[in-house]
C-alpha positions in Angstrom: 56.9 -121.2 199.5 54.7 -118.1 197.3 55.1 -118.1 193.8 54.5 -114.3 193.9 57.9 -114.2 196.0 59.6 -116.4 193.0 58.3 -113.7 190.5 59.6 -110.6 192.2 62.9 -112.4 192.8 63.5 -113.6 188.9 67.2 -113.1 187.6 67.5 -111.1 184.6 68.3 -113.0 181.8 72.1 -112.9 180.7 73.7 -110.4 178.1 73.2 -112.0 174.2 75.7 -111.6 171.9 75.2 -111.5 168.7 76.2 -109.9 164.8 74.3 -107.3 164.0 72.2 -107.1 161.1 71.5 -104.1 158.7 67.9 -103.6 160.8 69.8 -102.7 163.7 71.5 -99.8 161.9 69.1 -97.0 163.7 69.3 -98.5 167.5 73.5 -98.9 166.1 73.2 -94.9 165.5 71.8 -94.2 168.3 73.8 -96.3 170.8 77.0 -94.6 169.2 75.9 -91.2 169.6 75.1 -92.0 173.0 78.7 -93.6 174.0 80.4 -90.4 171.9 78.0 -87.6 173.7 78.6 -89.2 177.4 82.4 -89.9 176.2 82.9 -86.3 175.1 81.6 -85.2 178.3 84.8 -87.4 180.3 88.1 -86.2 180.8 89.3 -89.2 178.9 87.8 -91.5 176.4 87.9 -91.9 172.8 87.4 -88.7 171.3 84.9 -89.7 168.8 83.0 -86.6 166.6 79.2 -87.8 165.6 79.2 -89.4 161.8 83.1 -88.6 161.4 84.3 -91.4 163.5 82.1 -93.6 163.7 80.9 -92.6 160.8 77.3 -93.6 159.7 79.0 -95.0 156.3 81.3 -97.6 158.5 78.3 -98.6 160.8 76.3 -99.5 157.9 78.7 -101.5 156.1 79.8 -103.0 158.7 75.9 -104.3 159.3 75.7 -105.0 155.8 79.3 -107.1 155.9 78.3 -109.2 159.4 81.4 -107.8 161.1 79.6 -105.5 163.6 79.0 -107.6 167.0 76.3 -106.4 169.6 75.8 -107.3 173.4 72.1 -106.9 174.4 69.6 -107.4 177.1 66.6 -107.2 176.2 66.1 -104.1 173.7 68.9 -102.6 175.3 72.8 -102.3 173.6 75.0 -103.1 176.4 78.0 -103.6 174.0 79.1 -103.1 170.6 82.1 -103.8 168.2 83.2 -104.1 164.6 86.0 -106.9 163.6 87.3 -106.6 160.4 90.6 -107.0 158.4 90.7 -102.6 158.2 94.2 -101.2 159.6 94.8 -97.6 160.1 97.5 -96.6 157.7 100.0 -96.2 160.7 99.9 -100.0 161.2 102.2 -100.3 158.2 105.6 -101.5 159.5 104.9 -102.2 163.1 107.0 -104.6 164.5 103.8 -107.1 165.2 105.2 -110.4 167.4 102.9 -112.3 165.2 101.8 -111.9 161.5 102.4 -108.9 159.6 99.3 -109.7 157.0 95.7 -107.9 157.9 94.1 -110.5 156.3 95.2 -113.3 159.2 94.4 -111.0 161.8 91.0 -109.1 163.1 91.2 -105.8 164.2 89.0 -104.5 166.8 87.3 -101.0 166.2 84.8 -99.2 168.1 84.7 -101.4 171.0 82.2 -99.1 173.6 80.1 -99.8 176.6 77.0 -98.3 177.4 77.7 -95.8 179.9 74.8 -96.8 182.4 76.6 -100.7 182.1 80.4 -99.6 182.9 82.0 -101.9 185.5 79.9 -105.1 184.7 82.6 -107.0 182.6 80.9 -106.6 179.0 83.9 -104.9 177.7 85.9 -108.3 178.7 83.0 -110.2 177.9 83.3 -108.6 173.8 87.3 -109.4 174.2 86.4 -113.0 174.9 84.1 -113.5 172.0 86.4 -111.6 169.7 89.1 -114.0 170.8 86.4 -116.9 170.2 85.9 -115.8 166.5 89.2 -115.0 165.7 90.1 -118.2 166.7 87.3 -119.9 165.0 88.3 -118.3 161.3 91.9 -119.5 161.6 93.1 -115.9 162.9 96.5 -115.6 164.0 96.2 -112.2 166.3 93.9 -109.6 167.0 95.0 -105.9 166.6 93.4 -102.7 168.4 94.4 -99.1 168.3 93.7 -96.5 171.1 94.7 -92.9 172.5 97.5 -93.0 174.6 95.5 -91.2 177.1 92.3 -93.6 177.2 93.5 -94.6 180.4 90.2 -97.5 181.2 90.5 -98.5 178.1 94.4 -99.2 177.7 94.2 -101.0 181.3 91.2 -103.1 179.7 93.5 -104.1 176.8 96.6 -104.7 179.2 94.8 -106.6 181.9 93.2 -109.0 179.0 96.5 -109.3 177.7 97.2 -107.5 174.9 100.7 -106.2 174.4 102.3 -102.9 173.5 103.2 -102.9 169.7 103.8 -99.5 169.2 103.5 -95.8 170.3 102.4 -93.6 167.1 103.1 -90.1 167.6 100.0 -88.1 165.8 98.1 -90.9 164.8 94.7 -89.5 165.2 95.7 -85.9 163.6 93.1 -86.2 161.2 90.0 -86.6 163.4 91.1 -85.4 166.7 94.4 -83.3 166.1 98.0 -84.4 167.3 97.5 -87.2 169.6 99.3 -90.3 169.8 97.8 -93.5 169.4 99.0 -96.7 170.8 98.8 -100.3 168.4 98.3 -103.3 170.5 98.3 -107.0 169.6 96.7 -110.1 171.5 98.0 -113.8 169.7 95.8 -116.3 169.2 97.8 -118.9 168.3 
């Protein structure tokens, strides 16, 4: 067989999952800006606002603390998320099936996929990595919140096994106006 033919049919490297570093700040902010611009042009999405949510300060702190994770192929960020213990005030008093202690859970923030790479399983890969990290770190559950009308995200979380813990009327008033949020839980033990 001709080696030139083999070179033309090489399979791209599998996407690499890693912890982001402070040196990734410019790329990460550009990635979230791109996702924000794209999603705001769609009928349903997270309704993020540049430098409001996600804020540059939150992204920087997450990189500094080793809590922002990337899925990359070459120089392209395919997906990203933050895992930490920070909760929105609406989480207080929610009847989660597992622990009520935020220090025993990881909260998933800002999970998103590059728009050119939708439908390739990268969001599920990120959720799988969150489960792995949570179990390795001895967490009891994963929590997240989502706009009730972010249909694709809600479908993803439910199909992955997240359970609806509560619907919070007006949860996102500060960021985007009166919009309901849904809180989800994924048990790790």
